[in-house]
C-alpha positions in Angstrom: 94.8 96.0 102.8 96.2 96.2 99.3 93.3 94.1 97.9 90.5 96.1 99.4 92.0 99.3 98.3 92.5 98.0 94.8 88.9 97.0 94.5 87.8 100.5 95.4 90.0 101.9 92.7 88.7 99.3 90.2 85.2 100.8 90.6 86.6 103.7 88.6 87.8 101.3 85.8 85.6 102.9 83.1 87.4 106.2 83.7 91.2 105.9 83.2 92.1 109.2 84.9 90.0 108.5 88.0 91.3 105.0 88.4 94.9 106.2 87.9 94.4 109.0 90.5 93.0 106.5 93.0 95.8 104.1 92.5 98.4 106.9 92.7 97.0 107.9 96.1 97.5 104.3 97.2 101.1 104.5 96.0 101.7 107.5 98.2 100.5 105.4 101.2 102.7 102.6 100.1 105.7 104.9 99.8 105.2 106.2 103.3 104.8 102.7 104.6 108.1 101.6 102.9 109.8 104.6 104.3 108.6 104.4 107.9 108.9 100.6 108.1 112.4 100.6 106.6 111.4 98.2 103.8 113.7 97.6 100.8 111.8 97.2 97.4 113.1 96.4 94.0 110.8 96.4 91.0 112.1 95.2 87.6 110.5 96.2 84.3 111.3 94.2 81.2 109.7 93.6 77.9 110.0 94.2 74.2 110.7 97.7 72.9 107.6 99.9 72.8 105.8 97.6 75.2 104.8 100.5 77.5 107.3 100.0 80.4 108.4 103.7 80.4 104.8 105.0 80.5 104.0 102.7 83.4 107.1 103.7 85.3 106.2 107.4 84.8 102.7 106.9 86.2 104.2 105.1 89.3 106.8 107.8 90.0 104.7 110.9 89.3 103.2 111.2 92.8 106.2 109.8 94.7 109.1 111.4 96.5 112.3 110.9 94.3 114.3 110.5 97.5 112.3 107.4 98.3 111.5 106.0 94.9 114.1 106.3 92.2 114.5 104.9 88.7 117.6 103.1 87.5 118.2 102.9 83.7 121.8 102.0 83.1 123.4 102.5 79.7 126.1 100.5 77.9 128.7 99.2 80.5 132.1 100.9 80.5 135.2 99.0 79.6 135.9 98.7 83.3 132.4 97.4 84.1 132.8 94.8 81.4 135.6 93.2 83.5 133.5 93.1 86.7 131.3 90.4 88.1 128.2 90.8 85.9 125.8 91.7 88.7 128.2 94.1 90.3 127.1 97.4 88.6 123.4 96.6 89.5 124.2 95.8 93.1 125.5 99.3 93.5 122.0 100.6 92.9 120.1 98.4 95.3 117.9 100.1 97.9 118.8 100.9 101.5 116.1 100.7 104.2 113.1 102.9 103.3 113.7 103.0 99.6 112.1 101.7 96.4 114.2 101.2 93.3 112.7 100.7 89.9 114.9 99.1 87.2 114.0 100.2 83.7 115.6 97.1 82.3 118.0 95.3 84.5 120.4 92.4 84.8 118.1 90.6 82.4 119.8 92.5 79.5 122.1 89.5 79.4 119.2 87.1 78.8 117.7 89.4 76.1 119.5 91.9 74.0 123.0 90.7 74.8 122.1 87.1 73.9 120.2 88.0 70.7 122.7 90.6 69.5 125.8 88.6 70.3 127.1 91.1 73.0 128.0 88.3 75.3 129.6 84.9 74.8 127.6 81.6 75.1 129.6 80.8 78.2 128.6 84.2 79.8 125.0 83.6 78.9 124.9 80.1 80.3 126.5 81.3 83.5 123.9 84.0 83.8 121.0 81.6 83.6 122.7 79.4 86.2 123.5 82.1 88.7 120.6 84.5 88.3 118.1 82.5 90.4 120.6 82.1 93.2 121.4 85.8 93.0 117.8 86.7 93.3 117.1 84.3 96.2 120.1 85.9 98.0 118.5 89.3 97.5 115.2 88.0 98.9 116.9 86.4 101.9 118.6 89.7 102.7 115.2 91.3 103.1 114.6 92.8 99.7 111.1 92.7 98.2 111.7 91.8 94.6 109.0 92.1 91.9 109.6 91.3 88.2 107.3 92.4 85.4 107.3 91.4 81.8 105.3 93.6 79.5 103.9 91.5 76.7 103.0 93.2 73.4 101.9 91.7 70.1 104.0 92.2 67.0 101.1 94.1 65.4 100.8 96.5 68.3 104.6 97.0 68.5 104.7 97.9 64.8 101.9 100.4 65.3 103.8 102.1 68.1 107.0 102.1 66.2 105.3 103.9 63.3 103.8 106.4 65.7 107.3 107.1 67.1 108.7 107.6 63.6 106.0 110.1 62.6 105.8 112.1 65.9 108.6 114.6 66.5 107.8 114.4 70.3 108.5 110.6 70.3 111.2 110.3 67.6 113.9 110.3 70.3 112.5 107.0 71.6 113.3 105.2 68.4 116.8 103.8 68.0 118.7 101.6 65.5 118.4 98.8 68.1 114.6 99.0 67.7 115.0 98.1 64.0 117.2 95.1 65.0 114.6 94.0 67.5 111.9 93.9 64.8 114.2 92.0 62.4 115.0 89.5 65.2 111.5 89.1 66.6 111.7 85.3 66.7 115.1 85.2 68.3 113.8 87.6 71.1 110.8 85.3 71.6 113.0 82.3 72.0 115.4 84.2 74.4 112.4 85.3 76.5 111.1 81.7 76.7 114.5 80.4 77.8 114.8 83.2 80.3 111.5 82.4 81.9 112.3 78.7 81.9 115.4 79.4 84.1 114.4 82.4 86.2 110.6 82.2 86.7 111.1 80.7 90.2 108.7 80.1 93.1 110.6 82.5 95.2 110.8 85.3 92.6 108.3 84.7 89.8 107.7 86.7 86.7 104.5 88.6 86.4 103.3 89.1 82.8 101.4 92.3 81.9 99.2 92.2 78.9 100.4 95.5 77.4 98.5 95.8 74.1 96.3 98.4 75.8 98.7 100.9 77.4 96.2 102.4 79.9 94.9 99.1 81.1 98.5 97.8 81.5 99.4 100.7 83.7 96.4 100.3 85.9 96.8 96.5 86.2 100.5 96.7 87.0 100.1 99.4 89.7 97.2 97.5 91.2 99.3 94.4 91.3 102.3 96.1 92.9 100.0 97.4 95.7 98.7 93.9 96.3 102.1 92.4 96.5 103.5 94.6 99.2 101.4 94.5 102.4 101.0 97.9 103.8 98.6 100.1 105.8 97.1 103.5 105.1 99.2 106.1 106.8 97.6 108.6 109.2 99.2 112.0 108.9 99.5 114.4 111.8 97.6 117.6 111.2 99.8 120.5 110.0 99.2 124.0 111.0 101.0 126.8 109.2 102.5 129.4 111.5 101.7 133.0 110.8 104.2 135.0 108.8 106.3 137.2 111.0 106.1 141.0 110.7 109.3 142.3 109.0 109.0 145.9 110.1 112.7 146.5 109.5 112.9 144.6 106.2 113.0 146.7 103.0 112.9 144.7 99.7 115.4 145.8 97.1 114.0 147.5 94.1 112.6 145.0 91.6 114.3 146.8 88.7 117.6 145.2 89.9 116.3 141.7 89.3 116.2 139.8 86.0 112.8 138.3 85.2 111.8 135.7 82.7 109.8 137.3 79.9 106.1 136.6 80.3 105.1 135.5 76.8 102.1 133.4 77.9 
């Protein structure tokens, strides 16, 4: 079902807004299918800084129920979390039946930023590469649908987006000192990504690479692919008829002068 629906949305490919609206309608059907069928879905978004992960996640979650689809974006681990089994703090956020969890960066931090920036030891890094495929196969065996996306952006396009963030007050918050380090260590990040793929791009849980130099196309292609990877059916909704408002003959509304209203400046 996902493929035929995707083709119909692709017919709007020349108009980004129309194509996105079509795909988002399909996402709502997918959400209801996940909820009613009790599926458990995990979608991982990884990639270089400014590769467009956040924008894609935003377009996915816009039409969805936050009680069904939630985003997990963990910060720096606490001192206590640093002493735990590495995957432990991520396991706490895995979905129950009928839920979709999107990881805006995930346990792959260890294979990327932690490795390049020296935030983990060589032994911890090697152990991650050994254990990650087994961990993910265990998740799949438990019934979780696990999708992994890597957003690929050229160094020229990343520089363009960084400069845009620096100049735009609305985007300045997106830029961090870590972004400067990522630019300075472009080659190290490339090597780390190659090693990560070599160990964790498995037949059971493959990596899907999204060409992200064009943000709008990346969003559409990624959403289209998600829909194709989770078999689902279009949900039929029962008709809803609003009941008439009751007559409140004995109800007297308090004077509006006793309420505090927001000033209407617009």
